[in-house]
C-alpha positions as CSV (number, residue, x, y, z in Angstrom):
1,M,118.9,-19.2,78.6
2,A,119.7,-21.8,75.7
3,P,122.3,-21.0,73.0
4,T,120.5,-20.1,69.5
5,V,121.2,-23.0,67.0
6,P,123.0,-21.6,63.8
7,S,121.2,-21.5,60.3
8,R,122.2,-24.1,58.3
9,P,124.4,-23.9,55.5
10,A,123.8,-26.3,52.6
11,C,124.9,-29.8,53.3
12,Q,127.9,-31.6,51.8
13,K,126.5,-34.3,49.6
14,H,128.4,-37.6,49.5
15,S,127.9,-41.0,47.9
16,S,126.0,-43.4,50.3
17,S,127.4,-46.5,48.5
18,L,128.9,-49.2,51.0
19,H,131.0,-50.7,48.6
20,R,132.9,-47.7,47.2
21,P,136.4,-47.5,49.1
22,S,136.8,-43.9,48.6
23,V,133.9,-43.1,50.6
24,N,135.9,-43.0,53.7
25,C,138.7,-41.5,52.8
26,R,136.3,-38.3,51.5
27,I,134.8,-38.4,55.2
28,S,138.3,-38.4,56.6
29,H,139.2,-35.6,54.4
30,D,135.9,-33.5,55.6
31,I,136.7,-34.1,59.2
32,G,140.1,-32.9,58.5
33,I,138.7,-29.7,56.7
34,C,136.2,-28.9,59.4
35,S,138.9,-29.3,62.1
36,H,141.0,-26.8,60.5
37,A,138.4,-24.1,58.5
38,Q,136.2,-23.2,61.9
39,R,132.9,-24.3,60.4
40,D,129.8,-24.8,63.0
41,F,128.1,-27.0,60.9
42,I,129.0,-30.4,58.9
43,C,126.8,-32.8,57.2
44,L,127.9,-36.3,56.5
45,C,124.4,-37.9,55.8
46,R,124.2,-40.9,54.2
47,C,127.9,-41.8,54.4
48,S,129.0,-45.2,55.4
49,L,130.8,-44.4,59.0
50,T,133.1,-46.7,60.6
51,A,134.1,-46.6,64.1
52,A,137.5,-45.2,63.1
53,D,135.7,-42.3,61.4
54,C,133.5,-41.7,64.6
55,E,136.8,-41.9,66.7
56,A,138.0,-39.0,64.4
57,L,135.0,-37.2,64.5
58,A,135.3,-37.4,68.3
59,Q,138.9,-36.2,68.7
60,M,137.9,-33.1,66.5
61,L,134.9,-32.4,68.7
62,S,137.1,-32.8,71.9
63,G,139.6,-30.6,70.2
64,G,138.0,-27.2,70.7
65,S,136.0,-27.2,67.2
66,P,133.6,-24.6,66.9
67,L,131.1,-27.1,65.4
68,R,127.5,-26.7,66.6
69,V,125.2,-28.8,64.0
70,L,126.2,-32.4,63.0
71,N,124.1,-34.2,60.7
72,L,125.2,-38.0,60.5
73,S,121.6,-39.2,59.3
74,G,121.9,-42.5,57.6
75,T,125.6,-43.0,58.2
76,Y,125.1,-46.6,59.6
77,M,127.8,-45.8,62.2
78,E,126.0,-48.6,64.6
79,D,126.5,-48.6,68.5
80,Q,130.4,-48.8,68.7
81,G,130.6,-45.5,66.6
82,L,128.1,-43.7,68.6
83,I,130.0,-45.1,71.7
84,H,133.2,-43.2,70.5
85,L,131.2,-40.1,69.6
86,S,129.6,-39.8,73.2
87,S,133.0,-39.5,74.6
88,A,133.1,-36.2,72.9
89,L,129.6,-35.1,73.8
90,E,130.6,-34.3,77.4
91,N,132.8,-31.2,76.3
92,C,132.2,-30.1,73.2
93,R,130.0,-27.3,71.7
94,L,127.3,-29.1,69.8
95,L,123.9,-27.8,70.0
96,E,122.1,-30.4,67.5
97,I,123.0,-33.8,66.3
98,D,120.9,-35.9,64.0
99,L,121.5,-39.6,64.5
100,S,118.5,-40.8,62.7
101,S,118.9,-44.1,60.6
102,C,122.3,-44.7,62.1
103,S,121.7,-48.5,62.8
104,L,121.9,-47.9,66.2
105,T,120.2,-50.1,69.1
106,M,119.6,-49.9,73.1
107,A,123.6,-51.0,73.5
108,S,124.6,-47.4,72.9
109,M,122.4,-45.7,74.7
110,P,124.1,-46.0,78.2
111,A,126.9,-44.3,76.7
112,L,124.7,-41.5,75.2
113,S,123.0,-41.0,78.4
114,S,125.8,-40.9,80.5
115,A,127.4,-38.1,78.2
116,L,124.3,-35.9,78.0
117,R,124.1,-35.8,81.9
118,S,127.4,-35.2,82.4
119,G,126.3,-31.3,83.3
120,F,128.7,-30.1,80.7
121,S,126.9,-30.7,77.3
122,E,125.6,-28.0,75.7
123,L,123.3,-30.3,73.4
124,R,119.9,-28.9,72.5
125,K,118.3,-31.0,69.8
126,L,118.8,-34.9,69.5
127,N,117.3,-36.9,66.7
128,L,117.4,-40.8,67.1
129,S,114.4,-41.5,65.0
130,R,114.4,-44.8,62.8
131,N,116.9,-46.8,65.2
132,T,116.1,-49.7,67.3
133,V,116.2,-47.9,70.9
134,M,113.3,-49.6,72.2
135,D,112.2,-49.4,75.9
136,D,115.2,-49.8,77.7
137,G,116.8,-47.1,75.5
138,I,114.1,-44.4,76.0
139,E,114.4,-45.0,79.7
140,L,117.7,-43.8,79.6
141,I,117.1,-40.9,77.3
142,S,114.2,-39.9,79.8
143,Q,117.1,-39.4,82.2
144,V,118.8,-36.9,80.2
145,L,115.3,-34.8,80.0
146,K,115.3,-34.6,83.8
147,K,118.6,-32.6,83.5
148,G,117.2,-29.9,81.5
149,C,119.3,-29.5,78.7
150,L,117.8,-31.0,75.8
151,N,114.5,-28.8,74.0
152,T,114.0,-31.0,71.0
153,L,113.8,-34.8,71.0
154,N,112.9,-36.8,67.9
155,M,112.2,-40.8,69.0
156,S,109.8,-41.5,66.0
157,S,110.1,-45.1,64.9
158,C,112.2,-46.5,67.4
159,E,110.2,-49.8,68.3
160,L,108.8,-48.2,71.5
161,T,105.8,-49.4,73.4
162,G,103.3,-48.1,76.2
163,S,106.0,-49.8,78.6
164,C,108.3,-47.0,78.4
165,C,105.8,-44.1,78.6
166,S,105.9,-44.3,82.3
167,S,109.5,-43.3,82.7
168,L,109.0,-40.8,79.9
169,A,105.9,-39.0,81.4
170,A,108.0,-38.6,84.8
171,A,110.7,-36.9,83.2
172,L,108.3,-34.6,81.0
173,Q,106.6,-33.8,84.4
174,S,110.0,-32.7,86.0
175,E,110.6,-29.3,86.7
176,T,113.8,-29.0,85.3
177,C,112.4,-30.7,81.9
178,C,112.9,-27.8,79.4
179,L,111.6,-30.2,76.2
180,T,109.3,-28.0,73.7
181,E,109.2,-30.3,71.1
182,L,108.7,-34.0,71.0
183,D,107.9,-36.7,68.3
184,L,107.1,-40.0,69.2
185,S,105.5,-41.1,65.9
186,I,105.2,-44.3,64.1
187,N,105.5,-46.3,67.7
188,D,102.9,-48.6,69.1
189,L,102.3,-46.7,72.2
190,G,98.9,-47.8,72.5
191,Q,95.9,-46.1,74.8
192,S,97.5,-47.1,78.3
193,G,101.1,-45.1,77.3
194,A,99.6,-42.4,75.1
195,M,97.2,-41.6,78.2
196,Q,100.4,-41.4,80.5
197,I,101.9,-39.1,78.0
198,C,98.9,-36.9,78.2
199,E,99.1,-36.9,81.6
200,A,102.5,-35.1,81.8
201,L,101.2,-32.9,79.5
202,K,98.8,-31.4,81.7
203,A,101.3,-30.8,84.4
204,P,101.6,-27.0,85.2
205,T,105.3,-27.1,84.7
206,C,104.9,-28.6,81.2
207,T,106.8,-26.5,78.3
208,R,105.8,-28.6,75.2
209,E,104.8,-26.6,72.3
210,K,105.1,-29.2,69.3
211,L,104.0,-32.8,70.0
212,E,103.5,-35.5,67.1
213,M,102.4,-38.6,67.8
214,N,101.3,-39.8,64.3
215,R,100.8,-43.5,63.9
216,C,100.9,-44.5,67.7
217,E,97.4,-46.8,67.8
218,L,95.8,-43.7,69.5
219,T,92.2,-44.1,70.4
220,E,89.1,-41.9,71.0
221,E,89.8,-41.6,74.5
222,V,93.4,-40.3,74.0
223,F,91.7,-37.5,71.8
224,G,89.6,-36.6,74.5
225,A,92.7,-36.2,76.7
226,L,94.6,-34.3,74.0
227,G,91.3,-31.9,73.5
228,S,91.3,-31.3,77.4
229,I,95.1,-30.4,77.1
230,L,94.4,-27.8,74.6
231,V,91.9,-25.9,76.5
232,S,94.0,-25.6,79.6
233,A,95.1,-22.1,80.1
234,M,98.6,-23.5,81.3
235,S,98.9,-25.5,77.6
236,K,101.6,-24.0,75.5
237,L,100.9,-26.5,72.5
238,V,100.8,-24.8,69.4
239,S,101.4,-27.5,67.1
240,L,100.0,-31.0,67.1
241,S,100.2,-34.0,64.7
242,V,98.2,-36.8,65.5
243,A,97.8,-38.4,61.8
244,V,97.2,-41.9,60.9
245,N,95.2,-43.0,64.0
246,D,92.0,-44.4,63.2
247,V,89.4,-42.7,65.5
248,G,86.9,-41.4,63.1
249,D,84.8,-38.3,63.4
250,A,84.1,-39.2,67.0
251,G,87.5,-39.1,68.0
252,V,88.4,-35.9,66.5
253,K,85.0,-34.2,67.7
254,H,87.4,-33.7,70.7
255,I,89.7,-31.5,68.9
256,W,86.9,-29.4,67.2
257,E,85.4,-28.8,70.3
258,A,89.2,-27.6,71.8
259,L,89.4,-25.4,69.1
260,R,86.5,-23.2,70.1
261,H,88.0,-22.7,73.7
262,K,89.4,-19.1,74.7
263,H,92.6,-21.1,75.7
264,C,93.6,-23.1,72.7
265,K,96.4,-21.7,71.1
266,L,96.9,-24.4,68.5
267,Q,98.2,-22.9,65.1
268,H,99.3,-26.3,63.6
269,L,96.9,-29.0,63.3
270,D,97.6,-32.5,61.0
271,L,94.6,-34.6,61.0
272,E,95.8,-36.8,57.9
273,M,94.4,-40.3,57.5
274,V,92.3,-40.3,60.9
275,S,88.9,-41.7,58.8
276,L,87.2,-38.1,58.7
277,T,83.7,-38.2,56.5
278,D,81.4,-35.3,55.7
279,A,79.7,-35.5,58.7
280,C,82.2,-33.8,60.5
281,V,82.4,-31.1,58.2
282,E,80.1,-28.6,59.5
283,E,81.6,-28.5,63.3
284,L,85.3,-28.8,61.8
285,C,84.5,-25.6,59.7
286,E,82.7,-23.6,62.9
287,S,85.6,-24.6,65.1
288,V,88.1,-23.4,62.9
289,A,86.3,-20.2,62.1
290,S,86.2,-19.6,65.7
291,C,89.9,-20.3,66.6
292,S,92.2,-17.3,66.6
293,T,95.2,-18.8,66.2
294,S,94.6,-21.9,63.8
295,S,96.8,-21.3,60.7
296,T,97.6,-24.6,59.1
297,L,95.1,-27.5,58.9
298,I,95.8,-30.9,57.3
299,L,93.0,-33.4,56.3
300,K,94.7,-35.4,53.8
301,N,93.9,-39.0,52.9
302,N,90.3,-38.8,54.8
303,G,86.9,-39.8,53.4
304,M,85.4,-36.4,52.8
305,T,83.4,-36.0,49.2
306,D,82.3,-33.3,46.7
307,S,79.5,-32.3,49.0
308,S,81.8,-30.8,51.5
309,V,83.9,-28.9,49.3
310,P,81.5,-25.7,49.1
311,R,81.5,-25.7,53.1
312,L,85.3,-26.0,53.0
313,V,85.8,-23.0,50.2
314,K,83.6,-20.9,52.4
315,L,85.8,-21.4,55.4
316,M,89.1,-20.4,53.5
317,Q,87.0,-17.1,52.1
318,D,85.9,-16.3,55.6
319,C,88.9,-17.1,57.6
320,P,91.8,-15.2,56.4
321,L,94.2,-16.0,59.6
322,T,93.8,-20.1,58.0
323,T,96.4,-19.9,55.5
324,E,96.7,-23.6,54.3
325,L,94.1,-26.0,54.2
326,N,95.4,-29.5,52.7
327,L,92.8,-31.8,51.6
328,K,94.9,-34.1,49.3
329,Y,93.6,-37.5,48.7
330,N,89.9,-37.2,49.9
331,D,87.1,-38.6,47.9
332,F,86.7,-35.8,45.6
333,S,85.7,-35.8,41.7
334,E,86.8,-33.6,38.8
335,D,84.0,-31.4,39.3
336,V,85.9,-30.2,42.4
337,F,88.8,-28.9,40.0
338,E,86.3,-26.6,38.4
339,L,84.7,-25.3,41.8
340,M,88.1,-24.3,42.5
341,D,88.5,-22.3,39.1
342,K,85.2,-20.6,40.0
343,Y,86.2,-19.1,43.3
344,C,89.4,-18.0,42.1
345,L,91.2,-19.3,45.2
346,L,94.6,-19.6,44.2
347,D,95.9,-17.1,46.5
348,K,94.4,-18.9,49.4
349,H,96.8,-22.0,49.4
350,I,93.6,-24.1,48.8
351,S,93.7,-25.1,44.8
352,P,93.4,-27.7,42.6
353,A,97.2,-28.8,43.2
354,S,96.4,-28.7,47.2
355,L,93.2,-31.2,46.5
356,G,95.2,-33.8,44.7
357,S,93.7,-36.2,41.8
358,P,90.4,-37.9,42.1
359,A,90.9,-40.8,44.4
360,Y,90.0,-43.1,41.5
361,L,93.1,-41.5,39.7
362,S,95.4,-41.8,42.8
363,A,94.6,-45.3,43.6
């Protein structure tokens, strides 16, 4: 069984200035403190790490450090820094590392992949978002997934395309893959690539519980495939985020149909900015009302108007299991706020605040 990631204490805050000479001195000081203080968490986010800093971190991690969670988000360490760190990932106790916005490229992925495939790494959570990893880089990370160590992978905004999806899909279907959370948002996967991912999610061995594919150029056909996954008795998906994919009512209809199925286990659904209109609201409400697991529904930035509000209000009144319905930035008028007051829904998480300002005021 995978070790449990410890709870996180408050992050230490550092200046993000790249020009302040004391920054790296403070980083070195913190690394030194952590190496002696037996801490299990350190946050150096938004610091400017040099290759020397990363080498010091690697030495600390290799020296029997109890560190379990390392947050290096926004440190601009670049590839050489990660290559230094990778040398320590083979034999340290880290469970989670955040490398988002670190100015990484595919050049450092061979070292990272090799370290995580060593058989000795305990790493369970890897965040590589907002780096230029590209297709060749994710192919190397896919090899890590087949080793069965990672359970959470964030590859959002990594300049991926549909070309990388065949190797990623193969890894996801591997019997040894134990990934439960996958974020591929803000990558141009397109229909072909996304369909390969969907096929992998249908595999009997699939362990995915949370999937995020926001702004991935998904199509109505992809939404149809996602609907098929949700109604499978073998599916473990409880959280699905597919925001900012312009599929409209016709595409999301597949998701509404899935919610009514007895095998659907979905609890969290994010459909922000998918071009929903008033025409879908009746089916939306019927589907959510019939789903025994749905608790959170995000419908921000769509095209619903005042005419939909009474039905949505009734949905929240009749469905105690649905604890959050986020309708911010739809095309509502000020009359909606009065309606919320009339129905006294402040205890139901749908309130004037959750509806946002009228569209003409927020433009």
